N, C-alpha and C positions, 0 to 999 in steps of 0.2 A: 335914097331909093327908097320907091313903095315896097314893101313884102307880099310875095304872091303864097296866100294861104287855100292849100287843097282840103275838101272834107269828099272822103269816100266814104257811097253808101246815103240810100233815098231810104230805109228804114226809119223805125225808131228814135232810135240813136243818132245815124247820120241828117235825118231832116230836123229832129228836134237843135243840134249843136248847130246845122247850119243857121237856124233863124235865130239863132242867138246870137250868135258868131254875126249875122246881119246890123241885128238890133247895136250892138255894141262896137263896131270895127269905125262907124264915124269917118270913111275915106281915107283909114291907116293903109289900107292891105286891098291887093287886087284877088277877089275872092271866086274859086271856082268848084264845081260841084260836078264831081263825075259820079257814074250808077248805070249798071247795066239793065236797068229799066230807066222809062220814063216818066215814072210815077211813083208816088206814095200809096203806100196799100196798110190800111190798118189791119197788120197783119191777124193780131189776137180773133178778130172775126172773118177771117178769110175762110174759114169751116165752113160758110154761112153759104157759101158758091156750091159747095159740093150738093145743098139742095137745090136751091135757084140760082144758075149762074148770072141773072137777072141785078142780082144786089152785088155784085162787083161795080155798079153805078155809084153805087152809096160809100163802097168803099175803098177807090182808090180816087187820087189826084193829081191830075196833071203837074209835075214838076215846075211846067212854066208857069203855073196859077201861082206856086208857094215861094218860087223864089224871087228875090229882086232884081230891079232893071238892071242893076250892073254887075248881077251875078250870070260869070258863064255857064251854062250847064253843058257835060259832055255826054252822051250817053254812049256806055261804052263798057266794057268789061276791063277790069285793070288783072294786067297779067304778070305784071313784076315790079317790085318797089328799091329802089337802091338809093339806101339812107346814105351812102358815102355822095356819089354826086346829087342828089336830091333830087332824082329822075324817076318816074313812074311811066311805065311802059303799059303799053294798052292794047288789046287786042289785036288790030290793025298796025300794029308794030309804028303808030306815031307814040309819042314822047309827050308827059308833059312835066316843069321845073315844077320844083317849092321851095318855100320856104321854113314855112310849117305844115303841117301836115296831120289831119286828125282822120285816123281809120274806121270807120263804122260801118263797115261793108257784111257785117253780119258772120253769120256762119253756116257751113251745110251740113247735112243728116249724115250721122255716123252710123254705118255700117257693122262695126265691133268685128271685122274680117269674116263674119257669118257666110260661109261657102253660097252661093247662089242667089242672096239678099239683094245686093246692088240692083243684079240685074234684071232681078222679077217682079220689082216691090217699085209701086209709086210712092215718093214722098210730099209733105207739106209744105213750101219753103215759100211759094210764091203763088201768084193769081193764075198765074200758067199751068202750075201744079192744082190747084182747085179745082180748077175748068178740067183738067184732063182727067180728075177721079171724077168727077159729074160723071164727063162722057164712058169712061169706063165702066159705072153702075151701069150707066141707062144702056150701054149695049150689052152688057150682061143678062139684063132684068129683061133685053128684047128677045135674046137668043133662050131663055128659061121656059119654062111652067110649073106652075102649082104644085103641081107632082114631082119635077125633080126642080129646084129653084137653084139661081147662082148661090155660091157661096163666096161672101167677101170678108177678109179676115183683115183686121187693124193688130199690127204691130205694136205694142207699146199700149199701156193703162196710165200714163202720163195727163197732164193737161191737154196735148195736141191730142191723142188715142181718144180719148173720151168727147172727145167736143165732138173730133170726126165721128165717130159710131154714132154719136146722138145724131149727128147731119143726115146720116147715111141711112139713119133708121126714118128720119123725118120724108124724107124722098120714099123712101119703101111705103110708109104709110100713105104719104100724098095720093101717088101714081098709084097703089095698090099692087106692087112692082113684088113679084116674085124670089126676095131675097131672103138667106140666111146669111146674119151678121154674126161675127165672132171675134169679140177683143182677149187679143194675147199675151200675158205678162208676165215675166221670168221672177219677178218678187212674189212674196206672198199675199198681196192682196193689190187692190187698183187704187190709183193715185199712191204709189206707195211712197215711205218714209213721212209721211202727215198725219195728221189727226187720225183717229181710229172712228171718232164719230162723224167725221166728213168721210172719210173711206167708205163707212156704211151706208151715209144718206148715197154718193155716189155711186154703189152699187145695186140699191134700189131700185133706182134712178132706170140704171143702165139696163136691169134685170126687167121691170117695169115696159120699156121698150123692145123687151125682146131681143136681147142682144146677149148672146153665150158667152159666159167669162170663164178665161182659162188662166189662175193663176200658178206659180210655185215652181214652173220650170219652163226653163229659157229653150227660144227658136234654136236649133242648132244649126238646121240645113236647109236649102229650100231651093227645088227646082221649077220646072216649068208647069205642073199642077200640083205639088203638094209641098206644104210646110211638117218639117221636121220638128218634134219639141219633145224635149226629154230624150228617154233613153227608150221608149214605146209610143207615143202618141203620135199619130198624122194628120193632118187635115189637108183635104184637097181645097181647091180656094179656084176660081173664075178672077178674082181681083183681088190684090195683097196692096195695103195701105203699110206701109214701116214710119212708125212717130217713135223711135225709139231711142235718138240721141242727137248730141251735135259737134262738132270738128270744128277746127279754121279752116278758111278758103284757101284756096289752093294757093294765091299770090299773098297770104299770110305767113308761107314757110318763105318766101325770097326776101321777107324784111330783116335787116339785120341787128336786131333789137333782141332784148330777151325775153322768151319763149316758153312755154309747156312744150316739152319734147315730144310728148305724145300726141298732142292734136293740133301744137301751132297756133294756139289764141294767146295772144300778144300780152304778155304781165306789164302791170300800170303798178303806181304810187296812188294811193288814195286821191290823190287831184289829177289823175288820167296820164300824169306824164311816164313816158317810156324810161327807158335806161339811154335811149335819144333824146335828147331834152327838145329838140323839135319836133317830134314824131308823138300823138298823142291818140288814145285808142279807146273806145266806149261801146258797149253792148255785152253782144255775145261773142264782137270779135275778142274783145280781151276779158282778159282774169283782173279785176279790180280787186286791191288790195283793202280788207275789211276789218274793223275789230274780231279778234277770235281768229280760229283758224280757216275759215270759210270765205273766197272771192265773193264779190256781189253776185245775186243769180241773175242766171240768165233769161229775164225776163221782160215783160215790156213795162210793168211798173218801174223799175230798176235801171232801162234805158231812158221813160219819161221824165225820171228825175234826175239821171245823171250827166241826161243831154243839156240842161241849161248851166249847171258845173262847167261842165269841159268846153263847152261853146264859150262862155267867159274867162274859165281860164287858159285858153289859148288866146284870146286877146290880152288879157295881161302877160301872159309870156313875151307878146310883141313886146310892149310896153316897158318891160323889164320888170314887172310889181311881182310881190308876192304871190303865190298861188292858192286857191283856196282847196280845202279839206273837205271831202266829201262822204257820209255815211249812208249807208241807202235806210230810209224809213219805212218797213213794211205796214200797208195798209191796209192787209188782207187777200185774199182769196175769192174769185169769185169765178164759178165754172157753169158751165153750159152745159145739160146732157138736152140737145132739142130745143123743144120751146119750154123747157123749166131749167131751173138753175139752183146751186146750192152758193151760199155764201158762207165764207168761214174768217171767224177772226177779224172782223172792219172794223178798222180804228174806230173810236167816241161810241162806239154800238157796245151796250150792254150784253147783249145773246152773243154769244160765241159759235155757234156754228146755226141754219136755220135755210129753210126753201122759201116755195111758194110764190104768191107774185111780189114780195118784198123785195125778195134774191133777183128776181128777174128783173125787175125796174130798175135796181140798184147797178146791174151789169148792164144794161143799155145806157146807164146815166156815164157809166165810165167811158164805155166806148165815145157818147155825143162828145163828152168832155173834152178826149183828147182830139176829135174832129173840129171842134170847136176852136182849139190853142193854133190846130196846124192853119185852115180855112178859113175861120169863124160861124156865126152863130146859125145863120143859113143851112150849110153843107151837115151840120148835127142834128139838126131837128127833120131835116128831110131821110139823114138814114136811123133815126132813131127806133120807126117802129119794125125795123129787121134785126135789129140789134138781139 
């Protein structure tokens, strides 16, 4: 009897794994792809839509164009996963049965119990989020004036926070919008827990974009007008964007496999298999074992690499073959601040950290390479100028 294989999620992990399964399966299973959106988004470039919503056409791709004709796609949110009966319950209460499952539906934003933060902040986890941020800063700018500019606060100075602040600054400069931009980081530096040289370069680029940086104190409370930082500082705001962390999707809480108790991210071995041998997990949804004490990072780069092996391993499991082990290969970090970029620790290059045109072109190239992988060279070439 033919097995039913289900892949959850259309991000880097889900899309990459699905395409690998399609290339390997050779008619041995019926394949179903489920996602709460009907497109794949190049998420690490979604901040570009804050500046210019038209860029969405360059970085989103319909699932119907990505999947094989034989793959069934279901556009719905996953509400629950029953590993005993191998049944997935969707938002409309319909169900999908599986023999093998790959969970790649990503994460959601973590608010860490900060009072008022979830109620009053925007997030950046989807195309709809990026467009909502654009609309919010557009409306705020229209209601402001040169003498009384709108206040935009970005919470979190990690990769997403830095890049989002840079795009908001690009919007401000392009439209001469009356906006003051702040970035707030509870730890002592931007891009925390990274090399001091790259931290310094990023701080300089943020300051050159007239972004005010607040580090060393955490946001403690938020109301509908004010962000309260530490014991004494407070900042009034018109737009608040929170980029401060990730946690598991609600549906992950329902899966009866080993998970992190606090975040509900699914624990997997380095072969992406969970404590249930028929369930695999990948990307932000997972905590994947790696050499040393830390799991694989929740980054686009890690998801791209993992997708190839996870997809192949699921097919190997169907065939009763040994599973491959995966070790993350860090090829370096690329971060944009508006139209500029910083490259750090790029594999194969003799310079540890650099900016300028070389970093900018390299970041464009990496984004285009992924687009080429999932859709082809034509779409990659079309997207390249706006990355």
